[in-house]
C-alpha positions, 0 to 999 in steps of 0.5 A, a space after each residue: 286657467 291651469 297655466 295661469 296658476 302655475 305661474 301664479 305659484 311660482 310667483 308665489 315662491 318668488 314672494 316668499 323669497 323676497 319676504 326672507 330677503 326684506 326681513 334680513 336687510 330690515 335687521 340692524 346687524 346687516 351692512 350696506 354691502 350685504 344690503 346691496 346684495 339682498 337688493 340685487 336679487 330682489 330686483 332680479 325677482 321683480 324681474 322675473 315676475 314681469 317675465 312671468 306676466 309678459 312671456 307666459 303663453 298658452 297656444 301662442 297667445 298672451 296668458 296675463 293679457 287682461 282681456 275677456 275670452 269666451 268659452 264656448 259651450 254646447 251639446 250640438 243643440 241649438 238650446 244647449 249653447 252658450 259661452 262663459 267669459 274668463 278674463 285673466 289679469 295682467 300680471 307685473 312687478 308694478 301691478 300685483 293683483 288683478 280679481 275683483 276686489 283686490 288692490 294691486 300692489 307696485 313692487 316696482 319702487 321698493 328696495 332693500 338698500 336700507 333697513 327703513 325701505 327694507 321694512 317698507 317693501 316687506 310690507 308691500 310684499 305681504 300685500 302682494 303675496 295676499 293678492 297673488 293668493 286672491 288671484 289664484 282662489 278666483 282662477 280656481 273658482 273659474 276653473 270649477 265653474 267650467 268644469 261644472 258646465 263640462 260634466 252637465 253638457 257630457 252627461 246630457 251628450 251621453 243621456 241623448 246618445 244612450 236614448 238614440 241607441 235604444 230607439 236604434 238597436 233592434 232586437 232581432 229575435 223579437 223583429 223575427 218573431 213579430 214578422 212572421 206574425 204579420 206573415 201569418 195574419 196577412 196570409 189569414 186575412 188573404 185566405 178569408 178575403 177569397 173565401 168571402 168572394 167565394 161565398 158572394 159568387 154562390 149567392 150570386 149563382 142561387 139568385 140566378 
């Protein structure tokens, strides 16, 4: 999630630069030659967004794959195990925006070669920026959920460990005192039993 968010932050930077280019190209005082140069940089920006979407990886797995992944959570008990499904949508210049309720924006057909085209591109770029913000918000919500789930499990594990430690840990001085007490009680009991047996034998001798 953090890798995806970092990549989207860079996409936002690229789109903000595209806004600057489209705004300049929309100005009537810019020549066609200058618009061609602006469009060349805009094309490079779109290519970089494609590269980020295709080549961003984590642990050798593509991040913007559009497939669901399950994060397994457990506190080492049968009832304390669960999983959270997370999905990072695909990212490309022709499809910017993957969070729920967002309509992806296609920038692949936009160009800055004319003022009219630049104005149309500016509208699309603004929508793309809004979509990336929504995507980052969705990723943030998932990260917060995972963090909360991890905190709960860590708390459970800590409390169980402390409880087990309390059970296993012995107060040596108290245990030694208890052992001495029980030894004395045992010896007293044996002595009393011997005395009782002697009294029974004495009574039997009197009866004889």
